[in-house]
Legacy VTK file of the C-alpha trace (Angstrom):
# vtk DataFile Version 3.0
C-alpha trace
ASCII
DATASET POLYDATA
POINTS 263 float
-13.372 5.268 -7.479
-15.730 6.594 -10.113
-15.184 5.790 -13.530
-13.858 9.344 -14.820
-11.502 9.011 -12.523
-10.325 5.606 -12.706
-10.190 6.189 -16.635
-8.237 9.889 -15.908
-5.624 8.417 -13.228
-4.534 5.138 -15.833
-4.211 7.311 -18.601
-2.051 9.584 -17.469
0.211 6.650 -16.229
0.100 4.822 -19.514
1.196 8.127 -21.168
3.921 9.068 -19.417
5.526 5.305 -20.135
4.158 4.644 -24.185
7.349 7.165 -24.156
9.511 4.058 -22.104
7.840 1.434 -23.912
5.646 0.271 -26.723
1.704 -0.004 -26.086
-0.375 -2.066 -27.335
-4.219 -1.268 -27.174
-6.534 -4.554 -26.915
-9.470 -1.843 -27.187
-10.251 1.065 -25.576
-9.793 -0.013 -21.577
-6.557 -2.791 -21.263
-2.926 -2.277 -22.699
0.218 -3.974 -22.880
3.681 -1.865 -22.589
7.047 -3.506 -24.090
10.102 -1.992 -24.110
13.040 -3.093 -26.709
15.379 -1.515 -24.080
14.713 -2.036 -20.356
14.426 -5.400 -18.702
12.543 -5.189 -15.818
8.595 -5.753 -15.539
7.662 -2.373 -15.193
8.680 -1.362 -18.181
7.040 -5.080 -19.915
3.598 -4.892 -18.548
-0.232 -4.863 -18.390
-3.008 -3.244 -17.264
-6.994 -2.453 -17.816
-8.587 0.911 -17.847
-11.947 -0.356 -16.901
-12.762 -4.283 -15.671
-15.716 -5.369 -17.360
-17.641 -8.835 -19.313
-14.930 -8.947 -21.668
-11.467 -8.792 -18.904
-11.184 -12.504 -19.081
-11.200 -12.442 -22.894
-8.834 -9.373 -22.692
-6.411 -11.338 -20.664
-5.817 -13.778 -22.857
-5.078 -11.104 -25.922
-2.729 -9.805 -23.300
-0.773 -13.228 -22.876
-0.521 -13.625 -26.557
1.483 -10.256 -26.887
3.922 -11.361 -24.177
4.077 -14.995 -26.094
4.753 -12.986 -28.798
8.158 -11.188 -27.078
8.651 -15.063 -25.353
8.357 -12.301 -21.874
6.535 -13.344 -18.962
3.162 -11.701 -18.287
2.598 -9.259 -15.244
-1.059 -7.432 -15.222
-2.387 -4.895 -12.739
-5.958 -5.035 -11.621
-7.175 -2.371 -9.575
-8.714 -4.584 -6.594
-11.518 -3.200 -6.380
-12.333 -4.037 -9.463
-11.179 -8.198 -9.560
-14.694 -9.283 -9.707
-14.909 -13.902 -8.844
-14.566 -14.742 -12.523
-11.666 -12.757 -13.364
-9.946 -13.885 -9.977
-10.938 -17.235 -10.676
-9.128 -16.898 -14.692
-5.872 -15.280 -12.901
-6.301 -18.505 -10.129
-7.196 -21.078 -13.174
-3.941 -19.574 -15.806
-1.580 -19.943 -13.347
-1.512 -16.573 -11.544
-0.062 -15.302 -8.394
0.127 -11.716 -6.363
3.470 -10.790 -6.347
3.410 -7.416 -5.089
0.447 -3.961 -5.065
0.480 -0.489 -6.427
-1.103 2.076 -4.132
-2.557 5.248 -6.645
-2.275 8.223 -4.653
-3.263 11.903 -4.659
-2.597 15.106 -2.974
-4.573 15.675 -0.064
-4.008 18.306 2.371
-0.025 18.900 1.931
2.426 18.330 4.772
5.702 18.223 3.561
9.647 19.353 5.410
11.462 21.296 3.017
15.248 22.185 2.582
15.422 26.138 2.034
19.074 24.844 1.476
17.737 23.058 -1.988
17.259 24.887 -5.093
15.207 24.122 -8.192
15.394 24.420 -11.530
11.711 23.347 -14.328
12.240 22.769 -18.073
16.076 23.336 -19.309
16.119 20.967 -22.119
20.144 22.209 -22.029
20.391 19.611 -18.311
19.050 16.286 -20.153
22.183 14.477 -19.375
22.061 16.000 -15.617
18.415 14.516 -15.247
19.267 11.051 -16.484
22.464 10.962 -14.500
20.727 11.718 -11.290
17.331 8.990 -12.414
19.926 6.352 -13.647
22.179 6.577 -10.376
19.053 7.007 -8.155
17.213 3.855 -8.764
19.896 1.574 -10.774
22.989 2.391 -8.498
25.200 2.800 -11.575
25.301 4.370 -15.058
24.794 1.694 -17.400
21.662 2.783 -18.910
22.186 6.301 -19.537
22.667 5.738 -23.397
19.103 3.623 -23.312
17.789 6.623 -21.124
18.822 9.515 -22.961
16.787 9.194 -25.794
13.550 8.939 -23.651
14.303 12.587 -21.624
15.477 13.689 -25.554
11.945 12.701 -26.599
9.923 13.755 -23.722
11.640 17.159 -23.460
10.070 17.901 -26.304
6.308 17.199 -25.088
4.486 20.689 -23.623
2.365 18.768 -21.190
6.042 17.117 -19.909
7.546 19.400 -17.120
11.224 17.777 -16.113
12.484 18.819 -12.613
16.490 19.360 -10.980
17.226 19.820 -7.439
20.701 21.867 -6.589
22.491 21.145 -3.124
26.028 22.308 -2.467
26.324 23.028 -5.995
25.705 19.806 -7.220
22.384 18.389 -9.132
21.281 15.909 -6.800
17.214 15.302 -7.723
15.288 14.747 -10.683
11.741 14.078 -10.888
8.825 14.352 -13.665
6.006 15.943 -14.443
2.948 14.907 -17.409
-0.659 16.905 -17.183
-3.659 14.944 -18.721
-7.067 15.815 -18.097
-6.934 17.685 -14.807
-4.247 15.799 -13.540
-0.645 16.284 -12.783
1.579 13.049 -13.023
4.229 12.542 -11.001
7.512 10.273 -12.367
10.751 9.545 -11.683
11.187 10.720 -8.321
14.887 10.066 -7.448
17.582 11.459 -5.448
21.469 10.350 -6.107
22.463 8.235 -2.567
25.057 10.761 -1.603
22.188 13.207 0.135
19.250 10.648 0.811
17.566 12.078 4.420
18.358 15.555 3.210
14.395 16.116 2.400
15.733 16.917 -1.117
12.372 14.876 -2.947
9.798 15.974 -0.365
11.031 19.631 -1.328
10.454 19.228 -4.994
7.419 17.380 -4.570
6.114 20.793 -2.097
7.012 22.505 -5.539
5.134 19.980 -7.920
2.484 20.303 -5.257
1.769 24.240 -5.882
2.975 23.731 -9.215
-0.583 21.633 -9.620
-2.426 23.860 -7.574
-1.907 27.195 -9.797
-2.790 25.134 -12.668
-5.694 23.757 -10.760
-4.914 20.089 -11.267
-4.986 16.903 -9.079
-1.326 16.110 -8.135
-1.126 12.386 -8.193
1.810 9.755 -8.210
1.972 5.570 -7.594
4.396 3.945 -5.623
5.129 -0.239 -5.436
4.217 -1.074 -1.553
7.280 -3.224 -1.457
9.211 -0.395 -2.308
7.884 0.521 1.452
7.832 4.712 0.844
3.836 5.324 0.683
4.053 5.951 4.242
6.620 8.613 3.518
4.094 10.077 1.210
1.362 9.956 3.127
3.176 11.985 6.084
3.839 14.460 3.340
-0.197 14.422 2.688
-1.128 12.511 -0.058
-3.888 9.793 0.314
-4.123 6.128 -1.350
-7.162 6.243 -4.087
-6.951 2.535 -4.946
-4.833 -0.773 -4.295
-3.567 -1.940 -7.540
-2.834 -6.055 -7.811
0.519 -6.999 -9.920
-0.086 -10.877 -11.002
2.501 -12.570 -12.491
2.495 -16.082 -14.222
4.265 -19.080 -11.914
7.386 -18.617 -13.312
7.925 -15.230 -14.331
11.878 -13.918 -14.442
11.947 -10.668 -14.931
13.887 -8.888 -12.221
11.850 -5.722 -9.980
12.622 -2.571 -10.813
15.980 -1.082 -8.518
14.915 1.766 -6.186
11.351 1.658 -6.686
8.699 2.578 -9.461
10.566 5.231 -11.486
LINES 1 264
263 0 1 2 3 4 5 6 7 8 9 10 11 12 13 14 15 16 17 18 19 20 21 22 23 24 25 26 27 28 29 30 31 32 33 34 35 36 37 38 39 40 41 42 43 44 45 46 47 48 49 50 51 52 53 54 55 56 57 58 59 60 61 62 63 64 65 66 67 68 69 70 71 72 73 74 75 76 77 78 79 80 81 82 83 84 85 86 87 88 89 90 91 92 93 94 95 96 97 98 99 100 101 102 103 104 105 106 107 108 109 110 111 112 113 114 115 116 117 118 119 120 121 122 123 124 125 126 127 128 129 130 131 132 133 134 135 136 137 138 139 140 141 142 143 144 145 146 147 148 149 150 151 152 153 154 155 156 157 158 159 160 161 162 163 164 165 166 167 168 169 170 171 172 173 174 175 176 177 178 179 180 181 182 183 184 185 186 187 188 189 190 191 192 193 194 195 196 197 198 199 200 201 202 203 204 205 206 207 208 209 210 211 212 213 214 215 216 217 218 219 220 221 222 223 224 225 226 227 228 229 230 231 232 233 234 235 236 237 238 239 240 241 242 243 244 245 246 247 248 249 250 251 252 253 254 255 256 257 258 259 260 261 262
């Protein structure tokens, strides 16, 4: 992956999650996400925009930031960027690979849509419904609504963000978020309520997002954790893998996984 594209993909992802967690930048090429509200590793992790000669030092700085919060370090690194010295540093420091993330972009669209699903984009008065779908889709409970709602109220005011809702049989059943940056249109928080899964709600939302990205001249991108076993669905829809990222965790990691997949 070319350096510009690599950084553009990474910056889109960090930009989105910076509204959910605090970002500590360790120079121009490395960051740490730390959340005061969400205890899953996905909201408390580090990553590199570019791996270079200083990456071993940056890894130590990442550990320092996690240590201040008494959190276990979780670090994403692009597989193709793992040169031997950094890999040895991970090994000597007690890290293991716990999962992988596939970074994907739209190739030739091949969506199966449900014509009975209707979509609504950009209605700021529907934040409550969006949050309800999100927490039910990813957690199976509404316990986190009070923490997710302030996040959505903030992002709804950002011109580059689009919030999509899906309706079926008169009910709000699907949600999706878009973030536009530097020729990219990142897809996040693709969720449908459990009662309608299998009825092509997510596919219908993604098809809309794909058409919108083409209209705006942007690449449609997304990420998915491989252990969630969702990548084959995206591949069938026409996405292709751009790169793979390894998730390193220091032994003894205690933070729980994201329920329901990458949000």
